[in-house]
mmCIF file of the N, C-alpha and C atoms, coordinates in Angstrom:
data_MODEL
# 
_entry.id   MODEL 
# 
loop_
_atom_site.group_PDB 
_atom_site.id 
_atom_site.type_symbol 
_atom_site.label_atom_id 
_atom_site.label_alt_id 
_atom_site.label_comp_id 
_atom_site.label_asym_id 
_atom_site.label_entity_id 
_atom_site.label_seq_id 
_atom_site.pdbx_PDB_ins_code 
_atom_site.Cartn_x 
_atom_site.Cartn_y 
_atom_site.Cartn_z 
_atom_site.occupancy 
_atom_site.B_iso_or_equiv 
_atom_site.pdbx_formal_charge 
_atom_site.auth_seq_id 
_atom_site.auth_comp_id 
_atom_site.auth_asym_id 
_atom_site.auth_atom_id 
_atom_site.pdbx_PDB_model_num 
ATOM 1   N N  . MET A 1 1  ? -61.097 31.094 -0.464 1.00 0.00 ? 1  MET A N  1 
ATOM 2   C CA . MET A 1 1  ? -61.565 31.344 0.806  1.00 0.00 ? 1  MET A CA 1 
ATOM 3   C C  . MET A 1 1  ? -60.330 31.051 1.792  1.00 0.00 ? 1  MET A C  1 
ATOM 4   N N  . ASN A 1 2  ? -60.727 32.253 2.961  1.00 0.00 ? 2  ASN A N  1 
ATOM 5   C CA . ASN A 1 2  ? -59.889 32.086 3.982  1.00 0.00 ? 2  ASN A CA 1 
ATOM 6   C C  . ASN A 1 2  ? -59.717 30.929 4.912  1.00 0.00 ? 2  ASN A C  1 
ATOM 7   N N  . PRO A 1 3  ? -58.681 30.383 4.913  1.00 0.00 ? 3  PRO A N  1 
ATOM 8   C CA . PRO A 1 3  ? -58.464 29.352 5.436  1.00 0.00 ? 3  PRO A CA 1 
ATOM 9   C C  . PRO A 1 3  ? -59.150 28.934 6.960  1.00 0.00 ? 3  PRO A C  1 
ATOM 10  N N  . SER A 1 4  ? -59.057 29.683 7.714  1.00 0.00 ? 4  SER A N  1 
ATOM 11  C CA . SER A 1 4  ? -59.503 29.687 9.340  1.00 0.00 ? 4  SER A CA 1 
ATOM 12  C C  . SER A 1 4  ? -61.221 29.619 9.126  1.00 0.00 ? 4  SER A C  1 
ATOM 13  N N  . LEU A 1 5  ? -62.007 30.738 8.247  1.00 0.00 ? 5  LEU A N  1 
ATOM 14  C CA . LEU A 1 5  ? -63.306 30.554 8.193  1.00 0.00 ? 5  LEU A CA 1 
ATOM 15  C C  . LEU A 1 5  ? -63.442 29.136 7.607  1.00 0.00 ? 5  LEU A C  1 
ATOM 16  N N  . ASN A 1 6  ? -62.866 28.524 6.256  1.00 0.00 ? 6  ASN A N  1 
ATOM 17  C CA . ASN A 1 6  ? -62.874 27.877 5.696  1.00 0.00 ? 6  ASN A CA 1 
ATOM 18  C C  . ASN A 1 6  ? -63.249 26.371 7.219  1.00 0.00 ? 6  ASN A C  1 
ATOM 19  N N  . LEU A 1 7  ? -62.447 26.207 8.138  1.00 0.00 ? 7  LEU A N  1 
ATOM 20  C CA . LEU A 1 7  ? -62.362 25.589 9.134  1.00 0.00 ? 7  LEU A CA 1 
ATOM 21  C C  . LEU A 1 7  ? -63.387 25.674 9.602  1.00 0.00 ? 7  LEU A C  1 
ATOM 22  N N  . HIS A 1 8  ? -63.808 27.435 9.985  1.00 0.00 ? 8  HIS A N  1 
ATOM 23  C CA . HIS A 1 8  ? -64.765 27.357 10.872 1.00 0.00 ? 8  HIS A CA 1 
ATOM 24  C C  . HIS A 1 8  ? -66.263 27.021 10.602 1.00 0.00 ? 8  HIS A C  1 
ATOM 25  N N  . MET A 1 9  ? -66.435 26.661 9.327  1.00 0.00 ? 9  MET A N  1 
ATOM 26  C CA . MET A 1 9  ? -67.648 26.046 8.504  1.00 0.00 ? 9  MET A CA 1 
ATOM 27  C C  . MET A 1 9  ? -67.706 24.726 9.080  1.00 0.00 ? 9  MET A C  1 
ATOM 28  N N  . GLU A 1 10 ? -66.264 23.819 8.770  1.00 0.00 ? 10 GLU A N  1 
ATOM 29  C CA . GLU A 1 10 ? -66.588 22.332 9.522  1.00 0.00 ? 10 GLU A CA 1 
ATOM 30  C C  . GLU A 1 10 ? -66.529 22.311 10.485 1.00 0.00 ? 10 GLU A C  1 
ATOM 31  N N  . LEU A 1 11 ? -66.053 22.873 11.257 1.00 0.00 ? 11 LEU A N  1 
ATOM 32  C CA . LEU A 1 11 ? -66.847 22.713 12.792 1.00 0.00 ? 11 LEU A CA 1 
ATOM 33  C C  . LEU A 1 11 ? -68.216 23.236 13.176 1.00 0.00 ? 11 LEU A C  1 
ATOM 34  N N  . LEU A 1 12 ? -68.826 24.364 12.117 1.00 0.00 ? 12 LEU A N  1 
ATOM 35  C CA . LEU A 1 12 ? -70.240 24.533 12.478 1.00 0.00 ? 12 LEU A CA 1 
ATOM 36  C C  . LEU A 1 12 ? -71.014 23.290 12.208 1.00 0.00 ? 12 LEU A C  1 
ATOM 37  N N  . GLU A 1 13 ? -70.498 22.594 10.934 1.00 0.00 ? 13 GLU A N  1 
ATOM 38  C CA . GLU A 1 13 ? -70.948 21.003 10.665 1.00 0.00 ? 13 GLU A CA 1 
ATOM 39  C C  . GLU A 1 13 ? -70.752 19.927 11.535 1.00 0.00 ? 13 GLU A C  1 
ATOM 40  N N  . ASP A 1 14 ? -69.671 19.889 12.319 1.00 0.00 ? 14 ASP A N  1 
ATOM 41  C CA . ASP A 1 14 ? -69.759 19.227 13.217 1.00 0.00 ? 14 ASP A CA 1 
ATOM 42  C C  . ASP A 1 14 ? -70.298 19.271 14.221 1.00 0.00 ? 14 ASP A C  1 
ATOM 43  N N  . VAL A 1 15 ? -70.643 20.760 14.493 1.00 0.00 ? 15 VAL A N  1 
ATOM 44  C CA . VAL A 1 15 ? -71.480 21.189 15.876 1.00 0.00 ? 15 VAL A CA 1 
ATOM 45  C C  . VAL A 1 15 ? -73.457 20.872 15.639 1.00 0.00 ? 15 VAL A C  1 
ATOM 46  N N  . SER A 1 16 ? -73.954 20.658 14.010 1.00 0.00 ? 16 SER A N  1 
ATOM 47  C CA . SER A 1 16 ? -74.663 20.834 13.708 1.00 0.00 ? 16 SER A CA 1 
ATOM 48  C C  . SER A 1 16 ? -75.375 18.757 13.523 1.00 0.00 ? 16 SER A C  1 
ATOM 49  N N  . ALA A 1 17 ? -74.002 18.108 13.467 1.00 0.00 ? 17 ALA A N  1 
ATOM 50  C CA . ALA A 1 17 ? -74.562 16.471 14.172 1.00 0.00 ? 17 ALA A CA 1 
ATOM 51  C C  . ALA A 1 17 ? -75.333 16.238 14.655 1.00 0.00 ? 17 ALA A C  1 
ATOM 52  N N  . PRO A 1 18 ? -76.122 15.519 15.099 1.00 0.00 ? 18 PRO A N  1 
ATOM 53  C CA . PRO A 1 18 ? -76.949 15.454 15.929 1.00 0.00 ? 18 PRO A CA 1 
ATOM 54  C C  . PRO A 1 18 ? -76.391 14.725 17.227 1.00 0.00 ? 18 PRO A C  1 
ATOM 55  N N  . GLY A 1 19 ? -77.140 15.472 18.742 1.00 0.00 ? 19 GLY A N  1 
ATOM 56  C CA . GLY A 1 19 ? -76.147 14.606 19.579 1.00 0.00 ? 19 GLY A CA 1 
ATOM 57  C C  . GLY A 1 19 ? -77.313 15.223 20.814 1.00 0.00 ? 19 GLY A C  1 
ATOM 58  N N  . SER A 1 20 ? -76.666 15.074 22.138 1.00 0.00 ? 20 SER A N  1 
ATOM 59  C CA . SER A 1 20 ? -77.721 15.511 23.254 1.00 0.00 ? 20 SER A CA 1 
ATOM 60  C C  . SER A 1 20 ? -78.004 16.955 23.765 1.00 0.00 ? 20 SER A C  1 
ATOM 61  N N  . GLY A 1 21 ? -78.666 17.638 24.328 1.00 0.00 ? 21 GLY A N  1 
ATOM 62  C CA . GLY A 1 21 ? -78.661 19.020 24.410 1.00 0.00 ? 21 GLY A CA 1 
ATOM 63  C C  . GLY A 1 21 ? -77.539 19.373 25.065 1.00 0.00 ? 21 GLY A C  1 
ATOM 64  N N  . LYS A 1 22 ? -77.076 18.504 25.867 1.00 0.00 ? 22 LYS A N  1 
ATOM 65  C CA . LYS A 1 22 ? -75.756 19.123 26.702 1.00 0.00 ? 22 LYS A CA 1 
ATOM 66  C C  . LYS A 1 22 ? -74.819 19.274 25.478 1.00 0.00 ? 22 LYS A C  1 
ATOM 67  N N  . ASP A 1 23 ? -74.521 18.671 24.883 1.00 0.00 ? 23 ASP A N  1 
ATOM 68  C CA . ASP A 1 23 ? -73.470 18.567 23.625 1.00 0.00 ? 23 ASP A CA 1 
ATOM 69  C C  . ASP A 1 23 ? -73.422 20.142 22.834 1.00 0.00 ? 23 ASP A C  1 
ATOM 70  N N  . PHE A 1 24 ? -75.132 19.683 22.328 1.00 0.00 ? 24 PHE A N  1 
ATOM 71  C CA . PHE A 1 24 ? -75.511 20.964 21.597 1.00 0.00 ? 24 PHE A CA 1 
ATOM 72  C C  . PHE A 1 24 ? -74.945 22.119 22.039 1.00 0.00 ? 24 PHE A C  1 
ATOM 73  N N  . VAL A 1 25 ? -75.659 22.502 23.442 1.00 0.00 ? 25 VAL A N  1 
ATOM 74  C CA . VAL A 1 25 ? -74.977 23.999 24.180 1.00 0.00 ? 25 VAL A CA 1 
ATOM 75  C C  . VAL A 1 25 ? -74.074 24.083 24.125 1.00 0.00 ? 25 VAL A C  1 
ATOM 76  N N  . GLU A 1 26 ? -73.102 22.971 24.312 1.00 0.00 ? 26 GLU A N  1 
ATOM 77  C CA . GLU A 1 26 ? -71.379 22.980 24.354 1.00 0.00 ? 26 GLU A CA 1 
ATOM 78  C C  . GLU A 1 26 ? -71.229 23.549 22.921 1.00 0.00 ? 26 GLU A C  1 
ATOM 79  N N  . GLY A 1 27 ? -71.665 23.049 22.265 1.00 0.00 ? 27 GLY A N  1 
ATOM 80  C CA . GLY A 1 27 ? -71.410 23.133 20.378 1.00 0.00 ? 27 GLY A CA 1 
ATOM 81  C C  . GLY A 1 27 ? -71.433 24.366 19.845 1.00 0.00 ? 27 GLY A C  1 
ATOM 82  N N  . VAL A 1 28 ? -72.706 24.911 20.716 1.00 0.00 ? 28 VAL A N  1 
ATOM 83  C CA . VAL A 1 28 ? -72.855 26.425 20.358 1.00 0.00 ? 28 VAL A CA 1 
ATOM 84  C C  . VAL A 1 28 ? -72.007 27.231 21.217 1.00 0.00 ? 28 VAL A C  1 
ATOM 85  N N  . ALA A 1 29 ? -71.094 27.530 22.073 1.00 0.00 ? 29 ALA A N  1 
ATOM 86  C CA . ALA A 1 29 ? -70.395 27.997 22.968 1.00 0.00 ? 29 ALA A CA 1 
ATOM 87  C C  . ALA A 1 29 ? -69.450 28.285 22.195 1.00 0.00 ? 29 ALA A C  1 
ATOM 88  N N  . VAL A 1 30 ? -69.118 27.033 22.048 1.00 0.00 ? 30 VAL A N  1 
ATOM 89  C CA . VAL A 1 30 ? -67.625 26.695 21.320 1.00 0.00 ? 30 VAL A CA 1 
ATOM 90  C C  . VAL A 1 30 ? -67.668 27.715 19.430 1.00 0.00 ? 30 VAL A C  1 
ATOM 91  N N  . GLY A 1 31 ? -68.788 26.988 19.349 1.00 0.00 ? 31 GLY A N  1 
ATOM 92  C CA . GLY A 1 31 ? -68.807 27.848 17.819 1.00 0.00 ? 31 GLY A CA 1 
ATOM 93  C C  . GLY A 1 31 ? -68.958 29.615 17.607 1.00 0.00 ? 31 GLY A C  1 
ATOM 94  N N  . LEU A 1 32 ? -69.730 29.909 19.043 1.00 0.00 ? 32 LEU A N  1 
ATOM 95  C CA . LEU A 1 32 ? -69.432 31.465 19.175 1.00 0.00 ? 32 LEU A CA 1 
ATOM 96  C C  . LEU A 1 32 ? -67.941 31.673 19.405 1.00 0.00 ? 32 LEU A C  1 
ATOM 97  N N  . GLY A 1 33 ? -67.370 31.162 19.903 1.00 0.00 ? 33 GLY A N  1 
ATOM 98  C CA . GLY A 1 33 ? -66.311 31.206 20.612 1.00 0.00 ? 33 GLY A CA 1 
ATOM 99  C C  . GLY A 1 33 ? -65.488 31.464 19.108 1.00 0.00 ? 33 GLY A C  1 
ATOM 100 N N  . ALA A 1 34 ? -65.579 30.423 18.187 1.00 0.00 ? 34 ALA A N  1 
ATOM 101 C CA . ALA A 1 34 ? -64.865 30.486 17.150 1.00 0.00 ? 34 ALA A CA 1 
ATOM 102 C C  . ALA A 1 34 ? -65.118 31.755 16.482 1.00 0.00 ? 34 ALA A C  1 
ATOM 103 N N  . VAL A 1 35 ? -66.567 31.987 16.076 1.00 0.00 ? 35 VAL A N  1 
ATOM 104 C CA . VAL A 1 35 ? -66.654 32.992 15.511 1.00 0.00 ? 35 VAL A CA 1 
ATOM 105 C C  . VAL A 1 35 ? -66.162 34.536 15.750 1.00 0.00 ? 35 VAL A C  1 
ATOM 106 N N  . ALA A 1 36 ? -66.178 34.424 17.288 1.00 0.00 ? 36 ALA A N  1 
ATOM 107 C CA . ALA A 1 36 ? -65.368 35.659 17.859 1.00 0.00 ? 36 ALA A CA 1 
ATOM 108 C C  . ALA A 1 36 ? -63.712 35.680 17.312 1.00 0.00 ? 36 ALA A C  1 
ATOM 109 N N  . ALA A 1 37 ? -63.546 34.467 17.394 1.00 0.00 ? 37 ALA A N  1 
ATOM 110 C CA . ALA A 1 37 ? -61.735 34.248 17.116 1.00 0.00 ? 37 ALA A CA 1 
ATOM 111 C C  . ALA A 1 37 ? -61.721 34.636 15.438 1.00 0.00 ? 37 ALA A C  1 
ATOM 112 N N  . VAL A 1 38 ? -62.732 34.071 14.899 1.00 0.00 ? 38 VAL A N  1 
ATOM 113 C CA . VAL A 1 38 ? -62.331 34.485 13.303 1.00 0.00 ? 38 VAL A CA 1 
ATOM 114 C C  . VAL A 1 38 ? -62.450 35.673 12.938 1.00 0.00 ? 38 VAL A C  1 
ATOM 115 N N  . THR A 1 39 ? -63.277 36.720 13.456 1.00 0.00 ? 39 THR A N  1 
ATOM 116 C CA . THR A 1 39 ? -63.439 37.849 13.681 1.00 0.00 ? 39 THR A CA 1 
ATOM 117 C C  . THR A 1 39 ? -62.505 39.121 14.023 1.00 0.00 ? 39 THR A C  1 
ATOM 118 N N  . ALA A 1 40 ? -61.734 38.506 15.145 1.00 0.00 ? 40 ALA A N  1 
ATOM 119 C CA . ALA A 1 40 ? -60.534 39.140 15.543 1.00 0.00 ? 40 ALA A CA 1 
ATOM 120 C C  . ALA A 1 40 ? -59.411 39.131 14.848 1.00 0.00 ? 40 ALA A C  1 
ATOM 121 N N  . ILE A 1 41 ? -59.274 37.727 14.524 1.00 0.00 ? 41 ILE A N  1 
ATOM 122 C CA . ILE A 1 41 ? -58.467 37.746 13.031 1.00 0.00 ? 41 ILE A CA 1 
ATOM 123 C C  . ILE A 1 41 ? -58.406 38.274 11.838 1.00 0.00 ? 41 ILE A C  1 
ATOM 124 N N  . ILE A 1 42 ? -59.896 38.658 11.657 1.00 0.00 ? 42 ILE A N  1 
ATOM 125 C CA . ILE A 1 42 ? -59.848 39.413 10.002 1.00 0.00 ? 42 ILE A CA 1 
ATOM 126 C C  . ILE A 1 42 ? -59.719 40.620 10.183 1.00 0.00 ? 42 ILE A C  1 
ATOM 127 N N  . ALA A 1 43 ? -60.489 40.955 11.824 1.00 0.00 ? 43 ALA A N  1 
ATOM 128 C CA . ALA A 1 43 ? -60.158 42.659 12.048 1.00 0.00 ? 43 ALA A CA 1 
ATOM 129 C C  . ALA A 1 43 ? -59.292 42.943 12.260 1.00 0.00 ? 43 ALA A C  1 
ATOM 130 N N  . PHE A 1 44 ? -58.022 42.377 12.595 1.00 0.00 ? 44 PHE A N  1 
ATOM 131 C CA . PHE A 1 44 ? -56.576 42.694 13.012 1.00 0.00 ? 44 PHE A CA 1 
ATOM 132 C C  . PHE A 1 44 ? -55.876 42.449 12.201 1.00 0.00 ? 44 PHE A C  1 
ATOM 133 N N  . THR A 1 45 ? -56.212 42.066 10.864 1.00 0.00 ? 45 THR A N  1 
ATOM 134 C CA . THR A 1 45 ? -54.921 41.419 9.688  1.00 0.00 ? 45 THR A CA 1 
ATOM 135 C C  . THR A 1 45 ? -55.377 42.452 8.537  1.00 0.00 ? 45 THR A C  1 
# 
């Protein structure tokens, strides 16, 4: 498994942890950014 993808899955698990709505929205935004970054890394390698 791609190490950056594995790290991304760990980040997603952290985002899934219970928290306030604001934290959840921020987590989703960070998660989308991570998805975009991983996609870009895979696309350009």
